[in-house]
The first five atom37 places (N, CA, C, CB, O) and aatype in JSON, in Angstrom:
{
  "aatype": [7, 0, 10, 12, 10, 7, 19, 14, 14, 2, 16, 2, 0, 0, 9, 6, 0, 15, 0, 9, 2, 7, 7, 19, 9, 10, 13, 6, 15, 10, 14, 19, 2, 0, 5, 16, 11, 6, 1, 5, 1, 10, 15, 7, 1, 10, 7, 16, 7, 7, 7, 14, 1, 9, 6, 10, 8, 0, 16, 2, 7, 2, 19, 1, 10, 7, 7, 7, 11, 14, 14, 16],
  "atom_mask": [
    [1, 1, 1, 0, 1],
    [1, 1, 1, 1, 1],
    [1, 1, 1, 1, 1],
    [1, 1, 1, 1, 1],
    [1, 1, 1, 1, 1],
    [1, 1, 1, 0, 1],
    [1, 1, 1, 1, 1],
    [1, 1, 1, 1, 1],
    [1, 1, 1, 1, 1],
    [1, 1, 1, 1, 1],
    [1, 1, 1, 1, 1],
    [1, 1, 1, 1, 1],
    [1, 1, 1, 1, 1],
    [1, 1, 1, 1, 1],
    [1, 1, 1, 1, 1],
    [1, 1, 1, 1, 1],
    [1, 1, 1, 1, 1],
    [1, 1, 1, 1, 1],
    [1, 1, 1, 1, 1],
    [1, 1, 1, 1, 1],
    [1, 1, 1, 1, 1],
    [1, 1, 1, 0, 1],
    [1, 1, 1, 0, 1],
    [1, 1, 1, 1, 1],
    [1, 1, 1, 1, 1],
    [1, 1, 1, 1, 1],
    [1, 1, 1, 1, 1],
    [1, 1, 1, 1, 1],
    [1, 1, 1, 1, 1],
    [1, 1, 1, 1, 1],
    [1, 1, 1, 1, 1],
    [1, 1, 1, 1, 1],
    [1, 1, 1, 1, 1],
    [1, 1, 1, 1, 1],
    [1, 1, 1, 1, 1],
    [1, 1, 1, 1, 1],
    [1, 1, 1, 1, 1],
    [1, 1, 1, 1, 1],
    [1, 1, 1, 1, 1],
    [1, 1, 1, 1, 1],
    [1, 1, 1, 1, 1],
    [1, 1, 1, 1, 1],
    [1, 1, 1, 1, 1],
    [1, 1, 1, 0, 1],
    [1, 1, 1, 1, 1],
    [1, 1, 1, 1, 1],
    [1, 1, 1, 0, 1],
    [1, 1, 1, 1, 1],
    [1, 1, 1, 0, 1],
    [1, 1, 1, 0, 1],
    [1, 1, 1, 0, 1],
    [1, 1, 1, 1, 1],
    [1, 1, 1, 1, 1],
    [1, 1, 1, 1, 1],
    [1, 1, 1, 1, 1],
    [1, 1, 1, 1, 1],
    [1, 1, 1, 1, 1],
    [1, 1, 1, 1, 1],
    [1, 1, 1, 1, 1],
    [1, 1, 1, 1, 1],
    [1, 1, 1, 0, 1],
    [1, 1, 1, 1, 1],
    [1, 1, 1, 1, 1],
    [1, 1, 1, 1, 1],
    [1, 1, 1, 1, 1],
    [1, 1, 1, 0, 1],
    [1, 1, 1, 0, 1],
    [1, 1, 1, 0, 1],
    [1, 1, 1, 1, 1],
    [1, 1, 1, 1, 1],
    [1, 1, 1, 1, 1],
    [1, 1, 1, 1, 1]
  ],
  "atom_positions": [
    [[1.24, -1.32, -0.13], [-0.07, -0.09, -0.05], [0.71, 1.12, 0.07], [0.0, 0.0, 0.0], [1.91, 0.84, -0.03]],
    [[0.47, 2.53, 0.26], [0.69, 3.29, -0.26], [0.99, 4.03, 1.35], [-0.28, 3.61, -1.37], [0.27, 3.89, 2.34]],
    [[2.51, 5.01, 1.24], [2.85, 5.58, 2.84], [2.68, 6.54, 2.53], [4.13, 5.49, 3.66], [2.46, 6.93, 1.38]],
    [[2.78, 7.4, 3.94], [3.09, 8.96, 3.65], [3.25, 9.3, 5.37], [1.57, 10.01, 2.63], [2.62, 8.88, 6.34]],
    [[4.16, 10.07, 5.24], [4.86, 10.75, 5.98], [5.48, 12.17, 6.56], [5.29, 10.33, 5.76], [6.33, 12.95, 6.12]],
    [[4.77, 12.12, 7.6], [5.14, 14.35, 7.65], [6.15, 14.36, 9.15], [0.0, 0.0, 0.0], [5.95, 13.81, 10.23]],
    [[7.28, 15.23, 8.68], [8.3, 15.58, 9.25], [8.32, 16.88, 9.86], [9.17, 15.43, 8.47], [7.77, 17.8, 9.26]],
    [[8.86, 17.09, 10.95], [9.72, 18.89, 10.96], [10.24, 19.41, 10.28], [10.64, 19.29, 11.62], [11.26, 18.8, 9.95]],
    [[10.1, 20.42, 9.77], [10.91, 20.62, 8.48], [12.45, 20.98, 8.69], [10.25, 21.78, 7.65], [13.42, 21.03, 7.94]],
    [[12.17, 21.29, 10.52], [13.86, 20.76, 10.81], [14.56, 19.92, 11.61], [14.56, 21.59, 11.14], [15.11, 20.24, 12.67]],
    [[14.52, 18.48, 10.93], [14.22, 17.07, 11.79], [15.73, 17.22, 10.73], [12.43, 15.61, 11.64], [15.89, 17.72, 9.62]],
    [[16.9, 16.35, 11.94], [18.24, 16.03, 11.51], [17.78, 14.34, 10.91], [19.55, 16.18, 13.01], [17.25, 13.46, 11.59]],
    [[18.01, 14.29, 10.09], [17.77, 12.28, 9.86], [18.31, 12.01, 8.39], [15.65, 11.56, 9.87], [18.37, 12.91, 7.54]],
    [[18.58, 11.05, 8.22], [19.03, 10.36, 7.12], [17.78, 9.66, 6.39], [20.11, 9.37, 7.56], [17.17, 8.79, 7.01]],
    [[17.45, 9.98, 5.24], [16.31, 9.52, 4.73], [16.7, 8.7, 3.44], [15.35, 10.68, 4.48], [17.68, 8.93, 2.74]],
    [[15.54, 7.46, 3.21], [15.57, 6.67, 2.14], [13.83, 6.03, 1.76], [16.74, 5.47, 2.55], [12.93, 5.82, 2.57]],
    [[13.8, 5.91, 0.72], [12.71, 5.63, 0.47], [12.81, 5.23, -1.15], [11.82, 6.73, 0.94], [13.4, 5.7, -2.13]],
    [[11.7, 3.85, -0.82], [11.7, 3.71, -2.33], [10.19, 2.86, -2.53], [13.25, 2.75, -2.95], [9.52, 2.85, -1.5]],
    [[9.59, 2.19, -3.67], [8.43, 2.28, -4.11], [8.58, 1.53, -5.56], [7.97, 3.76, -4.09], [8.65, 2.31, -6.51]],
    [[8.64, -0.01, -5.93], [8.24, -0.58, -6.48], [7.29, -0.77, -7.73], [8.17, -0.82, -5.83], [7.57, -0.76, -8.94]],
    [[6.0, -0.97, -7.02], [5.11, -0.13, -8.17], [4.44, 0.81, -7.65], [4.09, -0.89, -8.95], [3.43, 0.46, -7.04]],
    [[4.72, 2.06, -7.71], [4.6, 3.46, -7.39], [5.94, 4.19, -8.27], [0.0, 0.0, 0.0], [6.69, 4.0, -9.23]],
    [[5.64, 5.14, -7.2], [7.2, 6.61, -6.82], [6.81, 7.21, -5.45], [0.0, 0.0, 0.0], [6.02, 7.14, -4.51]],
    [[7.99, 7.92, -6.0], [8.37, 8.83, -4.5], [7.89, 9.45, -4.49], [9.36, 9.43, -4.05], [7.37, 9.17, -5.57]],
    [[7.2, 10.7, -4.08], [6.86, 11.84, -3.7], [7.5, 12.8, -2.93], [6.01, 11.68, -3.28], [7.5, 12.5, -1.74]],
    [[8.09, 13.93, -3.23], [8.96, 14.79, -2.03], [7.83, 16.17, -2.37], [11.21, 15.15, -2.43], [7.63, 16.6, -3.51]],
    [[7.24, 16.66, -1.23], [6.88, 17.54, -1.74], [7.8, 18.98, -0.99], [5.36, 17.37, -1.67], [8.85, 18.86, -0.36]],
    [[7.27, 19.97, -1.2], [8.32, 21.18, -1.02], [8.38, 21.32, -0.1], [8.25, 22.36, -1.46], [9.29, 22.11, 0.13]],
    [[7.64, 20.81, 1.22], [7.28, 21.71, 2.26], [8.64, 20.9, 3.38], [5.26, 21.6, 2.78], [9.06, 21.34, 4.45]],
    [[9.06, 19.62, 2.64], [10.56, 19.26, 3.48], [11.58, 18.99, 2.78], [10.58, 18.08, 4.36], [11.8, 18.12, 1.94]],
    [[12.5, 20.26, 3.45], [13.75, 19.96, 2.49], [14.97, 18.96, 2.73], [14.4, 21.17, 2.34], [15.68, 18.89, 3.73]],
    [[15.03, 18.22, 1.6], [16.28, 17.29, 1.68], [17.62, 18.19, 0.56], [15.71, 15.38, 0.95], [17.71, 19.13, -0.24]],
    [[18.23, 17.42, 1.04], [19.55, 17.44, 0.46], [19.24, 15.95, -0.07], [20.99, 17.76, 1.56], [19.0, 15.08, 0.77]],
    [[19.25, 15.71, -1.1], [18.77, 14.38, -1.92], [20.56, 14.29, -2.62], [17.03, 14.72, -3.43], [21.31, 15.16, -3.05]],
    [[20.7, 12.79, -2.45], [21.55, 12.06, -3.08], [21.38, 11.63, -4.48], [21.68, 11.11, -2.4], [21.95, 11.76, -5.57]],
    [[20.37, 11.08, -3.98], [19.55, 10.53, -5.42], [17.79, 10.72, -5.66], [19.79, 8.75, -5.45], [16.89, 10.43, -4.87]],
    [[17.71, 11.22, -6.79], [16.78, 11.41, -6.85], [15.85, 11.02, -8.44], [16.96, 12.57, -6.33], [15.93, 11.7, -9.47]],
    [[15.06, 9.85, -8.27], [14.91, 9.36, -9.11], [13.0, 9.0, -8.97], [16.09, 8.33, -9.15], [12.48, 9.44, -7.95]],
    [[12.07, 8.24, -9.96], [11.27, 8.49, -10.08], [10.45, 7.15, -8.99], [11.19, 8.79, -11.48], [9.3, 7.08, -8.58]],
    [[11.69, 6.18, -8.8], [11.19, 5.72, -7.7], [12.13, 5.58, -6.37], [10.66, 4.55, -8.09], [11.92, 4.69, -5.55]],
    [[12.84, 6.23, -6.26], [13.93, 6.54, -4.92], [14.45, 7.17, -4.86], [14.75, 6.01, -4.48], [15.22, 7.46, -5.78]],
    [[14.35, 8.07, -3.27], [15.22, 8.88, -2.88], [16.23, 8.25, -1.81], [14.53, 10.0, -2.44], [16.01, 7.17, -1.26]],
    [[17.33, 9.01, -1.6], [18.31, 9.28, -0.84], [18.91, 10.55, -0.4], [19.03, 8.73, -1.28], [19.6, 11.24, -1.16]],
    [[18.59, 10.93, 1.1], [19.64, 11.52, 1.03], [19.83, 12.43, 2.55], [0.0, 0.0, 0.0], [20.07, 11.85, 3.61]],
    [[19.77, 13.02, 2.51], [19.65, 13.87, 4.48], [18.31, 15.03, 4.83], [21.46, 15.24, 4.84], [18.04, 15.75, 3.87]],
    [[17.7, 15.18, 5.74], [17.35, 16.96, 6.38], [18.35, 17.18, 7.34], [15.69, 17.28, 7.31], [18.96, 16.31, 7.97]],
    [[18.5, 18.45, 7.41], [19.38, 19.16, 8.22], [20.75, 18.81, 7.84], [0.0, 0.0, 0.0], [21.3, 18.76, 6.74]],
    [[21.15, 18.57, 9.0], [22.5, 17.81, 8.72], [22.35, 16.4, 9.25], [23.82, 18.54, 9.46], [23.14, 16.07, 10.13]],
    [[21.56, 15.62, 8.89], [21.12, 14.0, 8.35], [21.95, 13.47, 9.33], [0.0, 0.0, 0.0], [22.56, 12.45, 8.99]],
    [[22.21, 14.07, 10.93], [23.07, 13.73, 11.82], [22.22, 12.75, 12.95], [0.0, 0.0, 0.0], [22.74, 12.18, 13.91]],
    [[21.0, 12.71, 12.62], [20.19, 12.18, 13.18], [19.71, 10.85, 13.47], [0.0, 0.0, 0.0], [20.07, 10.35, 14.53]],
    [[19.0, 10.24, 12.73], [18.11, 8.93, 13.58], [18.14, 8.72, 11.35], [15.8, 9.44, 15.13], [18.25, 9.62, 10.52]],
    [[18.0, 7.21, 11.15], [17.59, 7.28, 9.87], [16.27, 6.76, 9.63], [18.46, 6.68, 9.09], [15.68, 5.9, 10.27]],
    [[15.74, 7.63, 8.25], [14.68, 7.21, 8.22], [14.24, 6.64, 7.11], [14.04, 7.97, 8.57], [14.21, 7.3, 6.07]],
    [[13.65, 4.68, 7.16], [13.52, 4.28, 5.73], [11.9, 3.94, 5.57], [14.57, 2.9, 5.36], [11.23, 3.49, 6.5]],
    [[11.4, 4.23, 4.27], [10.21, 3.85, 4.09], [10.82, 2.9, 2.47], [8.94, 5.33, 4.07], [11.86, 3.09, 1.83]],
    [[9.84, 2.01, 2.27], [9.62, 0.84, 1.05], [8.16, 0.74, 1.13], [10.41, -0.83, 1.3], [7.52, 0.5, 2.16]],
    [[7.65, 0.98, -0.15], [5.88, 0.45, -0.01], [6.94, -0.3, -2.05], [3.62, 2.58, 0.07], [7.76, 0.02, -2.91]],
    [[5.78, -1.65, -1.51], [5.88, -2.43, -2.96], [4.97, -1.96, -4.01], [5.56, -3.95, -2.84], [5.42, -1.66, -5.12]],
    [[3.35, -1.86, -3.65], [2.2, -1.55, -4.1], [1.35, -0.14, -3.99], [1.62, -2.43, -3.64], [0.18, -0.1, -3.59]],
    [[2.1, 0.98, -4.38], [1.69, 2.08, -4.05], [2.93, 3.33, -3.9], [0.0, 0.0, 0.0], [4.11, 3.02, -4.03]],
    [[2.55, 4.64, -3.64], [3.23, 6.2, -3.5], [3.94, 5.91, -2.26], [2.07, 7.69, -3.33], [3.3, 5.4, -1.33]],
    [[5.15, 6.16, -2.13], [5.81, 7.33, -1.01], [5.64, 8.4, -1.01], [6.97, 7.52, -0.9], [6.02, 8.91, -2.07]],
    [[5.06, 9.4, 0.0], [4.4, 10.6, 0.07], [5.57, 10.87, 1.46], [2.45, 10.56, 0.28], [5.75, 10.22, 2.48]],
    [[6.1, 11.95, 1.02], [7.06, 12.89, 2.49], [6.62, 13.94, 2.07], [8.95, 13.0, 2.72], [6.4, 14.14, 0.88]],
    [[6.41, 14.9, 3.12], [5.99, 16.29, 3.34], [6.67, 16.28, 5.01], [0.0, 0.0, 0.0], [6.97, 15.42, 5.85]],
    [[6.72, 18.1, 4.87], [7.03, 18.63, 6.12], [5.64, 19.28, 6.99], [0.0, 0.0, 0.0], [4.59, 19.84, 6.65]],
    [[6.45, 18.74, 8.65], [4.51, 19.08, 8.69], [3.58, 17.83, 9.22], [0.0, 0.0, 0.0], [3.81, 17.05, 10.14]],
    [[2.49, 17.89, 8.38], [1.44, 16.77, 9.05], [1.87, 16.04, 7.45], [-0.72, 17.33, 9.58], [2.47, 16.5, 6.48]],
    [[1.2, 14.68, 7.75], [1.75, 13.99, 6.04], [0.65, 14.37, 5.4], [2.02, 12.1, 5.74], [-0.52, 14.5, 5.78]],
    [[1.5, 14.62, 3.77], [0.84, 15.22, 2.97], [-0.39, 13.97, 2.95], [1.72, 15.68, 1.61], [-0.58, 12.95, 3.61]],
    [[-1.3, 14.89, 1.44], [-2.61, 14.18, 1.13], [-2.37, 13.86, 0.12], [-3.85, 14.76, 1.16], [-3.2, 13.21, -0.53]]
  ]
}
């Protein structure tokens, strides 16, 4: 199924997101310094990247990432 994640824009974390039969959608409300940004994969850091590692993986559905409340 689909995944939605909203995090505070000032979060420090490493982020990894992927979708097999869907896409990774990054909303402008979440400032990510992306190392890899493709339709089905995102890898990068939030802030300094020094916080926890956030991993999101979906098989059938999109992964949506935004700052604040979970994006719709």
